[in-house]
N, C-alpha and C positions, 0 to 999 in steps of 0.2 A: 675161375681159378685165378689167383694172384700170386706173384712172386715178390718176396721181400728179401733183399740180398744182405748177407753178413759177409763182408768182403766179397768174394766171388761165388759163395755158396748160397743157394736159395733156401728160403723157408717158403714152402708151397702151401697156400691156403686153399683147401678143397673140401668138398662134401663126399668125395669118393675114397673109400678105404681100399688100399692095395696091399698085397703081401710085401713085407719088408725085404729088401735085398741090400742095396747100398744106401738105404735111408731108414729113418725111424718115423713111426706114426705117433702122434700125441693128440689127445682131445684138446681142442682150443680152449674150452671153458676152464680146464683145470691145469693147463700147462704152466710150468715154471719157465718163463721166457729167458731169465738169466742163465738157467741150466742149458737151455737150447743153444743160446749164443756161445756159451763156453764149449759145448760139445762140437759145434761147427768149427770153432777156432782151434780146437786142440786134438781132434780125432780125424780119422780118415773118412768119416761120414761124408757123403757127397751132397746130401740135402736132408731136410726135415720137413715132414708134412704134418700140418695142423688141421685136424678134422672137425667139422661142424655140420650137423645134419641140414641146416638151412643155408644154401649158397648165398642168399641175399644178405645174410648177416655176417658172413665171414670177415670182410674187411673192417666193418664197424667195430666188431668185437675185438679184432686183433689190435686195432689202433688205440684201444683203451688200455692195452698192456704196458705201454711206454709213453713218455711225453712226445708230442709231435712237433716237428719243425717244418713249416710250409715254405717251399722255395719255388722259384721260377727260373727257367733257363731257355736257351735258344740253340737250335741247329740252324746256323746262318749260312746261306748259300749266295755266292756272288754271281756275276754275269758270266763267269767262266765255268760255272757249275762246281766250283771248289767249296769245301765246307770249312768254316772257321773253328780251329781247335786251340785250346790252351794246354800248357804243360805245367802241371803242379804236382808236388809230392812224387816226382819221378814217374808220372803217368800222363798219358794223353787223355784229355777230358773236354767236355763242352762247357762253355761259360754258364754259370748259374749262381743264385744266391737267395737269401731268405727275404721274405716280405718285410717291409718297413712301414710302420704306421698304418694308415687306412688305404694304402695303394692297392689297386687291383692286381691280380696275378699277372695280367698282361703287362701292366706298368712295371711290375717287379722284374719281369723277364727282360723287357727292353732296357731298363736302367742297368741291371746287372751285366748284360752283355756289353753295353757301352762302357761301364766302369772297368770291367775286367780286361777289355781288349782295345779300347780306344776307337772302335768302329762306330760310325754315326750313320744316320739316314736309314735306320732299320725300319722294316715294315713286316708285321706279322702276316703270313699268308695262310696258315692253318694251325690248328692244335694237333699235337702229337700225343703219344702215350704219357701217362703219369707213371713215374718210377718210384720205387720204395726201397730204401736201404737203412740199415741200422748202423749208427756210428756212436763213438764214445767221446764225450766232452766232460772234463772235470770229474772223471771217475764215474759218470752216469751214462747209461745207454739211452739213446733217443732214436726215433724213427724220422728220417727225412722223407717228406712227400714232395717230389719235384714235379711240377707241371711244366711240360716242354712244349715249345712252339717252333714251328718252322718259320724262318724269317728270310727276307731277301734284302739286299743292299747293292748299291752301285759304288759304294765307298772305295776310293783308291788311295787313301791317305796312309800314313805311317801307323802300323800296329803297335800298341803300347801295352805291354803286360803290367797288370796291377801288382807290383812287387810286394806291397804290404799285405797282400792276400796270398803270398807264396807262389804267385805265377811267374815262371821264369821265361816262358816263351809264348808267343801268339803266332800262329801260322795258318795260312790258307792251304789246305791239302786237297790234291786231286784224288781221283778214285783209287789209283794204285797206292798212293801215300796213305790214304784212309785205311785200306786193307792192312797195310803194314803197321800202322798206328794201333789197330785193334788188338795186335799181339801184346801191347803194353797199355791196356786201358781197363775200364771197369765193365763188369757184366751188364750193368744197367745201361751203359753207353752203347754197348754192342747192339742192344735191342733197337736203338734209335737210328743207327747208321745203316 
């Protein structure tokens, strides 16, 4: 099963058909994805489930429905066990951005974290989940596929928000602050924290 978020409402990709309650079922092969996005954005539906009999083909078939944007990002932890957050579009988020040229997803993730926050000396410690969300640019919907990595650093320098990317704050948050920040974050970030 996969979750693809439209704002904070999920599209669930599954091979299991369940009786509809606060959600609707559609067949993945024949679904009108624009209609699904509109329904999630304009109705009280809590989720949509897209059904396909073969669980191994769910994601591949879904990703063909819209253009894909591949990105990389980081959950950066310092020596005080604080996590690095950015504040953009009035929400707490983790630094991330799209792949450029022929760089690897790891190189993308390290570069984007450094560019968006000013933090240096980053080291990837392990891969985290891949998240999926649908966004709209220039009137067209796209699927952002973000590969996340846990990173560590001993950086003690000044945090510098990348303002030309709309980032207004960069902060190290302790556990209590992270819990509070999740009240004003995105569903796919909550999966990672």
